[in-house]
NUKOL-919456 format. One record per residue (C-alpha): x, y, z; residue in three letters. Coordinates in steps of 0.05 Angstrom, whole numbers, padded with zeros to 5 digits, always signed. Each point is the difference from the previous one (the first is absolute). Example, Ala and Ser with C-alpha at 12.3 -4.5 7.8 and 13.67 -1.06 7.14 Angstrom:
BEGIN
+00246-00090+00156ALA;+00027+00069-00013SER;
***
This chain:
BEGIN
+00068-00154-00426UNK;+00015+00073+00016UNK;-00037+00031+00058UNK;+00009+00075+00003UNK;+00012+00027+00070UNK;+00001+00073-00017UNK;-00011+00024+00071UNK;+00064-00032+00024UNK;+00040+00021-00061UNK;-00021+00071+00013UNK;+00020-00007+00073UNK;+00069-00024-00021UNK;+00007+00054-00052UNK;-00018+00054+00051UNK;+00056-00025+00045UNK;+00055-00003-00052UNK;+00066+00031+00023UNK;-00029+00022+00067UNK;+00064-00022+00036UNK;-00036-00056+00038UNK;-00002-00075-00007UNK;-00066-00020-00032UNK;-00024-00060+00040UNK;-00056-00041-00031UNK;-00039-00040+00051UNK;-00064-00042-00002UNK;-00028-00070+00004UNK;+00042-00055-00030UNK;-00022-00015-00072UNK;-00037+00066-00005UNK;+00042+00024-00060UNK;+00059+00038+00030UNK;+00052-00033-00044UNK;-00043+00007-00062UNK;-00009+00074+00015UNK;+00074+00014+00008UNK;+00033-00047-00050UNK;-00053+00003-00055UNK;-00043+00062+00003UNK;+00050+00049+00030UNK;+00058-00029-00040UNK;-00040+00010-00064UNK;-00018+00071+00021UNK;+00075+00016+00008UNK;+00016-00028-00068UNK;-00057+00038-00032UNK;+00024+00065+00028UNK;+00068-00011-00030UNK;+00041-00030+00056UNK;+00056-00044-00028UNK;-00001-00072+00024UNK;+00071+00008+00024UNK;-00026+00052+00050UNK;-00052-00047+00030UNK;+00032-00048+00049UNK;-00053-00053+00015UNK;+00016-00056+00049UNK;-00049-00056+00020UNK;+00031-00029+00062UNK;-00046-00061+00000UNK;+00033-00020-00066UNK;+00059-00046+00014UNK;+00038+00037-00055UNK;+00009+00056+00051UNK;+00016-00044+00060UNK;+00068+00032+00010UNK;-00033+00068+00005UNK;-00035-00021+00064UNK;+00066+00017+00032UNK;-00003+00074+00016UNK;+00072+00017-00021UNK;-00009-00037-00066UNK;-00064+00038-00013UNK;+00032+00068+00012UNK;+00059-00017-00044UNK;-00045-00026-00055UNK;-00041+00063-00001UNK;+00060+00047+00003UNK;+00033-00038-00058UNK;-00064+00009-00041UNK;+00003+00075+00008UNK;+00044+00025-00057UNK;-00018+00074-00005UNK;-00033+00059+00036UNK;-00069-00012-00031UNK;-00058-00025+00043UNK;-00004-00075+00014UNK;-00064-00035+00022UNK;+00012-00058+00049UNK;-00057-00050+00005UNK;+00009-00055+00053UNK;-00052-00055+00010UNK;-00005-00040+00065UNK;+00052+00044+00033UNK;-00008-00036+00067UNK;+00038-00059-00030UNK;+00063+00042+00005UNK;+00038+00000+00066UNK;+00003+00068+00034UNK;-00045+00029-00054UNK;-00014+00061+00043UNK;+00073+00021-00002UNK;+00004-00012-00074UNK;-00061+00044-00015UNK;+00025+00055+00045UNK;+00068-00004-00035UNK;-00035+00009-00067UNK;-00029+00066+00024UNK;+00072+00027+00000UNK;+00007-00011-00075UNK;-00024+00064-00032UNK;-00023-00026-00068UNK;-00043-00059+00019UNK;-00075-00007+00012UNK;-00017-00062+00041UNK;-00063-00043-00001UNK;-00008-00064+00040UNK;-00052-00053+00017UNK;+00000-00048+00059UNK;-00040-00059+00025UNK;-00046+00006+00060UNK;+00034-00049+00047UNK;+00063+00042+00009UNK;-00016+00066-00033UNK;-00062+00029+00031UNK;-00028+00070+00000UNK;+00020+00007+00073UNK;+00071-00019-00019UNK;+00002+00053-00054UNK;-00021+00054+00050UNK;+00052-00023+00051UNK;+00060-00010-00046UNK;-00010+00055-00051UNK;-00033+00056+00040UNK;+00006+00063-00042UNK;+00039-00037-00055UNK;-00052-00047-00028UNK;-00064+00013-00040UNK;-00050-00057+00005UNK;-00048-00018-00056UNK;-00051-00052+00021UNK;-00026-00045-00056UNK;-00069-00031+00008UNK;-00028-00060-00037UNK;-00037+00018-00064UNK;-00058+00048+00006UNK;-00063-00020-00036UNK;+00016+00048-00056UNK;+00069-00030-00010UNK;-00029-00070+00005UNK;-00055+00014-00051UNK;+00049+00031-00049UNK;+00033-00069-00008UNK;-00063-00042+00009UNK;-00030-00040-00057UNK;-00074+00005+00013UNK;-00058+00047+00019UNK;+00002+00049+00057UNK;-00048-00043+00039UNK;+00043-00062-00009UNK;+00061+00040+00020UNK;-00035+00025+00063UNK;-00021-00071+00019UNK;+00072-00023-00008UNK;+00030+00060+00036UNK;-00051-00005+00056UNK;+00019-00073+00012UNK;+00074-00003-00018UNK;+00025+00070+00010UNK;+00055+00038-00036UNK;+00064-00041+00005UNK;+00028+00007-00071UNK;+00012-00075-00011UNK;-00075-00013+00007UNK;-00010+00027-00070UNK;+00043-00057-00026UNK;-00042-00054+00034UNK;-00053-00027-00047UNK;-00042-00040+00050UNK;-00031+00014+00067UNK;+00038-00058+00031UNK;+00067+00029-00024UNK;-00018+00068+00029UNK;-00021-00030+00067UNK;+00061-00045+00005UNK;+00047+00057-00016UNK;-00029+00046+00053UNK;-00001-00054+00053UNK;+00072-00019-00015UNK;+00021+00073+00000UNK;-00031+00011+00068UNK;+00030-00062+00033UNK;+00068-00006-00034UNK;+00018+00073-00008UNK;-00036+00047+00048UNK;-00005-00044+00061UNK;+00070-00027-00012UNK;+00025+00072-00003UNK;-00033+00017+00066UNK;+00026-00063+00035UNK;+00070+00011-00028UNK;+00002+00071+00024UNK;-00031-00014+00068UNK;+00032-00064+00022UNK;-00025+00008+00071UNK;-00072-00015-00018UNK;-00016-00059+00045UNK;-00069-00020-00022UNK;-00010+00000-00075UNK;-00071-00027+00007UNK;-00020+00063+00038UNK;+00030+00044-00054UNK;-00039-00038-00053UNK;-00065+00003+00039UNK;+00008+00075+00009UNK;+00008+00007-00075UNK;-00065-00039-00009UNK;-00037+00046+00049UNK;+00026+00063-00034UNK;-00019-00029-00068UNK;-00070-00015+00023UNK;-00010+00069+00031UNK;+00030+00043-00055UNK;-00029+00070+00004UNK;-00030-00011+00069UNK;+00018+00042+00060UNK;+00049-00037+00044UNK;+00061+00007+00045UNK;+00048-00048+00035UNK;-00043-00003+00063UNK;-00063-00017-00040UNK;+00039-00052-00040UNK;+00027-00030+00065UNK;-00072-00007+00026UNK;-00019-00034-00066UNK;+00054-00052+00011UNK;-00027-00013+00070UNK;-00073-00006-00020UNK;+00002-00031-00070UNK;+00064-00041+00004UNK;+00006-00012+00074UNK;+00072+00023-00002UNK;+00039+00053+00038UNK;+00039+00047-00045UNK;+00019+00066+00033UNK;-00016+00066-00032UNK;+00075+00016+00004UNK;+00017-00062-00041UNK;-00056+00015-00049UNK;+00025+00072-00008UNK;+00070-00027-00014UNK;-00025-00049-00053UNK;-00042+00054-00034UNK;+00063+00043-00004UNK;+00034-00058-00035UNK;-00057-00005-00051UNK;+00003+00075-00012UNK;+00075+00001-00008UNK;-00005-00055-00052UNK;-00053+00041-00036UNK;-00053-00054+00006UNK;-00049+00046+00036UNK;-00010+00074+00012UNK;-00031+00034+00060UNK;-00049+00057-00007UNK;-00009+00045+00060UNK;-00066+00032+00021UNK;-00006+00075-00005UNK;-00052+00043+00036UNK;-00020+00047-00056UNK;-00035+00052+00043UNK;+00049-00004+00058UNK;+00059-00001-00048UNK;+00041-00052+00037UNK;+00019-00073-00007UNK;-00034-00053+00041UNK;+00052-00049+00027UNK;-00043-00062-00006UNK;-00031-00040-00032UNK;+00029-00004-00071UNK;-00016-00032-00066UNK;+00047-00048-00035UNK;+00003-00011-00075UNK;+00040-00048-00042UNK;+00047+00031-00051UNK;-00026-00052-00050UNK;-00070-00029+00005UNK;+00021-00063-00037UNK;+00049-00017+00055UNK;-00055+00014+00051UNK;-00047-00047-00037UNK;+00054-00053-00007UNK;+00012+00002+00075UNK;-00073-00020+00010UNK;+00002-00052-00056UNK;-00047+00045-00041UNK;-00058-00015+00046UNK;-00018+00068+00029UNK;-00006+00047-00059UNK;-00051+00050+00026UNK;-00006+00051-00055UNK;-00012+00060+00044UNK;+00064-00010+00042UNK;+00044-00017-00060UNK;-00026+00059-00040UNK;+00017+00045+00060UNK;+00070-00030+00003UNK;+00010+00011-00075UNK;-00021+00074+00006UNK;+00048+00008+00059UNK;+00058-00030-00041UNK;-00018+00044-00059UNK;+00004+00063+00042UNK;+00067-00022+00030UNK;+00028-00016-00069UNK;-00020+00069-00024UNK;+00042+00030+00056UNK;-00054+00020+00049UNK;+00005-00003+00075UNK;-00061-00040+00021UNK;-00037+00000+00067UNK;-00067-00024+00025UNK;-00047+00057+00017UNK;-00046+00008+00060UNK;-00055+00053+00003UNK;-00033+00014+00067UNK;-00070+00029+00000UNK;-00051+00017+00054UNK;-00069-00026-00014UNK;-00067-00008+00035UNK;-00022-00070+00020UNK;-00071-00024+00004UNK;-00008+00031+00069UNK;+00023+00068-00025UNK;+00067-00005+00037UNK;+00065+00022-00034UNK;+00047-00057-00014UNK;+00069-00003-00033UNK;+00008-00043-00061UNK;+00061-00018-00041UNK;-00003-00013-00074UNK;+00056-00029-00041UNK;+00030+00026-00064UNK;+00036-00058-00033UNK;+00059+00043-00024UNK;+00030+00068+00008UNK;+00050+00007-00057UNK;+00049+00058+00004UNK;+00055+00022-00046UNK;+00030+00069+00012UNK;-00058+00049+00005UNK;-00049-00048-00031UNK;-00048-00040+00042UNK;-00055-00049-00019UNK;-00052-00036+00042UNK;-00017-00067-00031UNK;-00052-00053+00015UNK;+00002-00070-00030UNK;-00069-00030-00013UNK;-00021-00059-00043UNK;-00064+00035-00016UNK;-00047+00055+00024UNK;-00061-00026-00036UNK;-00051+00018+00054UNK;-00015+00061+00044UNK;+00025-00033+00064UNK;+00066-00019-00031UNK;+00009+00070-00030UNK;-00014+00033+00067UNK;+00048-00048+00036UNK;+00058+00013-00048UNK;-00011+00075-00005UNK;-00013+00015+00074UNK;+00073+00007+00021UNK;+00019+00041-00062UNK;-00058+00048+00009UNK;+00022+00013+00072UNK;+00070+00023-00021UNK;+00001+00076+00001UNK;+00056+00017-00048UNK;+00007+00011-00074UNK;+00043-00060-00019UNK;-00028-00049-00051UNK;-00045-00057+00023UNK;-00005-00063-00041UNK;-00038-00066+00002UNK;+00029-00056-00043UNK;-00052-00053-00019UNK;+00004-00066-00036UNK;-00048+00024-00055UNK;+00032+00018-00066UNK;-00017+00074+00000UNK;+00036+00064-00019UNK;+00011+00052+00055UNK;-00059+00044+00018UNK;-00017+00047+00057UNK;-00062-00004+00043UNK;-00037+00058+00034UNK;+00049-00001+00058UNK;+00060+00009-00045UNK;+00022-00073+00012UNK;+00031-00034-00061UNK;-00026-00069-00016UNK;+00046-00041-00045UNK;+00005-00072-00023UNK;+00060-00042+00021UNK;+00025-00010-00071UNK;+00001+00075-00015UNK;+00033+00015+00067UNK;+00056-00051-00011UNK;+00012+00013-00074UNK;-00004+00076-00001UNK;+00040+00037+00053UNK;-00036+00065-00017UNK;-00067-00024+00025UNK;+00022+00014+00071UNK;+00000+00074-00019UNK;-00069-00001-00032UNK;
***
């Protein structure tokens, strides 16, 4: 099964020979190795690069065990370089090599090499990349499969694909599982044996694993809801009769973010043009993992659809915030009152900006008014979009707001510009 990941191939191609180490990060099992060793490797061959000029090393393969020694690795690579032509160096699971930071920095001193590496989350996080390779590393974050990528390899109708994706997410291996039980078992095992193990391995000082697990449950249940560490701490007191400080909760959330399990979306005051420090929204990088965490019990379509749209925008390279629009309105007594309306997402990329609402449906006047109210009160010329569950092509209403069905939005990137 070949799953095209053209966005990431183009990202790698655009960074060729830029003098930096290309560092591929992302959730474990999200397809980083496949991207580098299959898709990118094939691209290099297709453009005429000789195999002898592609040095590919999978450090999790026992064949390369000796290369986990940094001096052995450098000697191996230098001995492979036979001429002045360009060599591509592809290293998988680079964190398995001792002193890998020094090795990668040493490779930057070889003029005719272009270096690409992947690393696992437990020891090779985005924060580590920033710290160790400031100004010398170029990070490419790989997300689980988008719905378009998933559907391209799915054997079934678009509606069946959506139902599967909605429940089991975009981890590539899911496409190889032929029963619901196999999919559920895989995701549950992945969560417990890989992601949680990574976090506990990296942060050995975690004293109460039960609290960490319970916080994950709370975040899973409240995906897409406004929250912050203080609010979550109060939830523990009221609902679980436990004391978990907001400082500890904040620390645990940082762990989840560093392992790429969840992302945090900040609130942005659209009219005031400034960020609001709290509360935030938290989304799972893969909805299947979120559902697995809750044993596939709480699958509210509106929240999961919102999470999928958020992930889609992030995977397309957008910066994504949650919008707030403040208005002054008259109440029943004729007095002026301030009201805040939420815009699900503000997606920005360069000079482009989009305001996006996620709605299962707008099949009655009250629902239409509710979903459009915040968008109508934004006084700028950027595009405003409502994504609905209905299978409809994009169309504009009298207010210039684009209404588009979820399938069209996810399968055709151009609909955002309609």
